[in-house]
N, C-alpha and C positions, 0 to 999 in steps of 0.2 A: 161482325165487322160492318161499319157504316158503308152503305153503297154510295159511290161517288156520283154526284149529279152530272148529267151530260146535257149540255146546252148548245143548241144551234143558234149561231149569230149571223143573221142575214143583214149585215150592216156594211156599208161601203167602206173600204179600206183606202181608197185613193183620195179621199177628201179629209181635210183637217178635222171637221166636226165628227166624222165617223171614227177617226183614229183616236181622238180625245175621249169620245164616248167609250170606246173599247178599252182604253187605259183605265177608266173608272171601273169597268166590269172586272178587268184583270186584278185591280187592287182589292176589290171585294173578295175575289176568289182566293187571293193570297192570304187574306186575313181570316176568312170564314170558310174556306174550302178545305181541300182542293176541289175544283170542278174540272170536268173534261169539256172541250169545246170543239164544235165544228164551225169553221169560219168561212163564209162565202167568199169566193175569190174576186179580185179586181174591184170594179166599181159597182154598177147596178146589174151585173150579170149574175142572176141569182139561181141557186139550186138548193133543194132541201133533201137531206139524206133520207133513206128509209128509216124513219124514226124508231119504229118497233124493232127492226133488225139491228139497228145501231144501239138501241137501248136509251134513246133520248128521253129526257125528263122535262125539258122546257125549251122555249123559243123566245128570242128577242129579234124582231125583224122589221125592216122597212119594206112594206108589202107593195111591190111594184107591178105585179101582173095578176090577172084573175087566176092563172094556173097556180101561182104561189099561194094566193089567198085560199083557194080550195084545198090545197095540200095541207095548209096549216089548220084549217077547220076540220079536215078529215082526221088529223092526228089526234084531236081531242086533248092536246097537252096545254098546260098553262103557258100563255103567250102574252108578251108585251109588244105592241106595235108602235112604230115611230111615225109621227105626223100623218095620221089618217086624214083623208079628205072630208069636206063637209058632208058629202053624200054617204061616205062610209060611217060617219058618226050618227046618222039618222037612225031612229029606233028600229025601223023595218030592215035595216041592213044587217046581215049576219056578222060583220066585223065589229059592230057597235058594242058587242058584249065583251070585247077584249079590253084589257088595261092598255093605256096609251101614254106615250111621251111626246110632247110637242115642245118646240122652242118658243121663247118669248119674242115672236116676230114683231109684235106691236111695239114692244120696248126697243127693239133694234132699229125700227124705222124712226122712232122719236129721237133716239140718241144720234143717229146719222144726220138727221135734220138739224139738231141742235149744234152739232160739230161744225157743219158747213155754214150755218147762219152766224155762228160766233166768229167765223173768219170773214164776215162782211159781204158774202155773196148776196146778190139780189135776183139772180136767175138760178133755177134748179131743174134737174131732170132725173128720171128714174128709169133704169134698165133692168127688166126682170126676165123670168122664164115662164112661158105660158104653161098652164096646167099644174103648177106647183102651188099648193094652198099656202105654204109659208111665204112664197114670193108675192102672192096676191095680198096677204095681210101686211107684209112689209111695205108694199106699194101704198096701200090705203093709209097706213100710219104715217108714212113719210109725207104723202100728199096733204093729209089733214094738218100736220104740224106746220107745213109751209103755208097752206091756205089760211091758217089762223093769223098769220102775220100780214096777209094781203099781198104776198109776193107771188111771182109767176112760176109755173112749173109745167114741164113737158114730160110725157110718158111715152116711151118707145114701145111700139107694138110689133111683135115678131111676125114674120111672114106666115101666112096661113098654110101654105103648101109645106108638108113635112120635108120635102127634098131641099127647100130653100132655107131650112133651119140648120142644115149641115154647115159647119163653120166656114168652109171654103166659099160657100154661096152667100151666107149671111153677112160675112165680114164687110164686103163692099156696101151692102145695104145699110148696116149700122154706121159705117164710116161716113156715108153721105148724110145720114140723119144727124150725126154729131156735128158735121160741118155746118149745117144750117141753123144750129142753135145759137142764141145770143151769147156773146162772150163778154167778160168771164162768167163761168157758170160752175155750180157745184153739182156733181152727179153721184147718186147712190146706185150701186149695183146690188142685186138681191143677195149675192154671196161672193166669195173671193174668186171662184172660177169665172163668174160673169164679170167681175171687176178686171180680171186679167184680160178678158176678151175686149172690154171697153178700152183698156190701155193699148191693146194691139190695133184696134180700129182707129184710135187717135193717132198712133204712129203712122198707120197707112194713109191717113188723111192729112198728115203733117200738122197736127194740132199739138201745141205745146202743153205738157202737163208738168206742174200744176198752173202754169202761167195763164193759160186760156181755159182749161178744164181741170177741175180738181175732182178726184175720184175716190170714193170710199166703198168698201165691201162689207161683208158680214162673215163671221166665223173665226177670224184671226188665225188662219192657217199659216203659222210662222214661216215654214219653208216656202210655200207658194207666194206669200206676200213679199218675202225678201228677194225672191228670184224674178219678180216682175220689174219692168223698167218704165218709170221709177218704182221703188218699193211702195206697196199698196197699203194705205191706211185701212183699218178694219174695225168693226164692232166685235168685241170679244164676248163669247158666250161660255157659260160655266158647264161645258159639255162633260168634262171628266167627272165632276161631282154628280151630275145627273146620271151618268153611267153607273156610278157607285150606288146611287139610290135605286136605280132600276134593277140592279142585280139583287139588292136587298129585298125589293118587292117581289121579284121572281122567286127568291129563296122561300119567302113566306107562302107564296102561291103553290110552290111544289110541295111544301110540308102540310099545307091546309087547302085541299082541293076546292073547298067551298068559299074560299076567300073572295070577297066582292071586288069587282074591277075598280081600279084607281087611275087617276090622271096625274101625271107628273109634268112639270114644265121646267125646261132649261132656262136658268136665269140669265138675263143680260147683265154684263159686268160694266164695261166702259169702252171707250174708243182708244185703240192703239194707233196713235198718229205717226205716219211715216211721210216720206217725201211727196206722195201723190196728192196730199192736201196741204202741203207746207207753203202756204201763202196767205196773206191777209189782204182782202180787197177793200182798201180804204183810200179814199181820194186825198185825204190830208196826209202829206208825207211825214209830218212830225208824229202823228198818231201811228202810222205804219211803222216808223222807226221805234217808237215806244213798245209796240206789240212785239217786234222782233227782239228788242232788248230783254223784255220780260221772258219771252220764250227761251232765250239763250242763257238766262241767269236765274231762272226761277228756283233752281236747286240751291242757290247760294242765299246767305242771310241778308238779302238786299231789302231796302225800304224804298218808298216812293222817292225820297231825296236822292238815292243813288241813280234812279232812272232819270230824274231831272238833270243831275250833273252829267250823266252820260250823253245826254242830248243837247246840253248847253241851251236850255230853255227854262223860262220861269215856271214854277209849279202852277201858279194860277192860270197862265196861258195854256199849259198842257192839259190841265183839268177841264177847262172850258172846251178845248178842241176835242178832247177825248169824249166828253159827254155829248157834244154835238154829233160826233161821228158814230158812237157806239151806244149811247144812252146809259153808260155806266162809268164809274170812277176808275182811276188808275189802280187804286188799292184793291178794288173788287176784282179787277182782272188778274192782278197778281195772286190774290187769294184763290180765284177760280182755278188757275193753272196749277197752283200748289196742291189743291184738294184733288184735282184730277190725277196728279202723279202719286199722291198718297194712296188713293184707292187702288191704283195699279200695284204699288208695292205690297199692300195688304193682301190682295187677292192672288198675286202671282209669285210672291216670294215668302220665305220664312224668316225674313229679317226681323229682329226684335224691334219693338215700338220706338225705343230711344234712337236706334240707327235710322229708322224711317224718318223720324222727326228731323234728324240731321241732314238726311238726303233731300228732303223737300224744303229746306231753308228755314226751319224754325229753331230758335235759339235754345229752347229747353223742351224736354219731352212733356212736361206738365202743361206748358202753353199750347203745344201741338194737340194734346189730348183734349184740353178745354175747347180749343177752336174747332176741332173735328166733331166733338160731341154737340156743339152748338149748331153745326151745319147739318148733321145727320141724325141727331137725337139718340145716338148710341156712341159708346167709346170705340176707339180704333180696334181694340181687342174683340169686342162683341161684333163689330162689323166684319172682321176677318172670320170669326166663328160662324156668322150667319151664312157666309158664302162658301165656307170650307168645312162646314160641320158634317157630322155623320161618320167621322173616322173612328 
C-alpha cells in the first residue's frame, strides 16, 4: 500500500495570499494525493512538529525565524521556502539550497502605478513594511514606473523603534504623514493589510478617500478588501495556481531526493478596482464625464458615438480635449477598459469565451477573439490556459 505523504505547511492562514496558496496545495492533493497536512496556526506564529515522530515527508514554509530555519535544515526533508530574503539567497547561506516561491512584486508595483496614472494623478506615494523583501521590491518598481514619467513620489518610512511600529502608536504617525502630502494623490500600499491601515489613517486624519487620496493594495484578499471603508482596490496575484505548482514540485522532490532546487514565481494578474481608487483626476469636466460614462457602460455594446450623445458634445471637441488631458483617444480608453475586464473574466471565472465577449461589450465572439489576440499576441483561450494551466 502506498504511503501517504505528510507535509508541514508553515504558511499564514490569516492573509488572502496564504489562503489562496493553500487552496492550490489542497487542489493538488485532491487530484494527486491524498496527502496528510500539518498547518501552522494563525498568522506568522510558527511551529514545526517533530517531523520524524510525525512521519513528515516534506515542508512548504515561509521561514520567519532563525529557530524555524534551523529546524527545517535539521529535518533534512524536501522543502520549498516562500519569499527568501536577498541575504538568504546568497550562496553562502544554508537556506540558499532550498527551492523557493516568490511573488512577482516587480509586476505588482508596475500595475499599481499604471492603474493610478491612468486615473490622472500627478502625485504619488508608497507605504510599505520595513524588512520585507517583497515590500522593498514593490516600492522600487512603483517608484521607477512613476519616475519614468517625471512625476513626483513620496515614500513613507516606518519608525525605527519597534515599539512605535505597533499600530496604536504608528497610526497617528502615518496619519500626520498622509495629511502633509499634496492632494489629490494616488497611494500604493505594499499589501492589502497595509492598505487597510492606510485607509484607517486617512479616516483618523479626516482625509477623504478616494476624493483626496486614492489607495491600492496587493494580493486581492476579497474579504479584507470588501470589509474596508471604502472597499480597497488591489493587484491580484495568481497565488492559488502557484500553490498548485509548488505542491507538484514538492511531490517530485519527495519522490526524487536528488531533484535540483527550482524557483517558482506567482504571476501578477490584473488590478481589481474598487471604491478606494474610483475617481479620475482630470481638470477638464467633459473628459471627466466621458471617463465616468465609459466606466459605467463599458460592458455594453457602446461606441464612441454613444459617449458623445451621452455628453451632448461634438465628437471632434471631445477627441481634442481627451487627447490634451490624457494623451489618448476616446476609443483607446474604451478599448483599454474592456480589455481589463476581459482579462479578469478569463482568469477569475469559467465563463465560455462567447459569454465573456458579450459581458465586455463586443458584438460577436469572433471580433472579441480577433481584438484580444491583436492586443496580447494570444487568443483568449490560450491566455486563460497560460494563467490557469497545470490542472
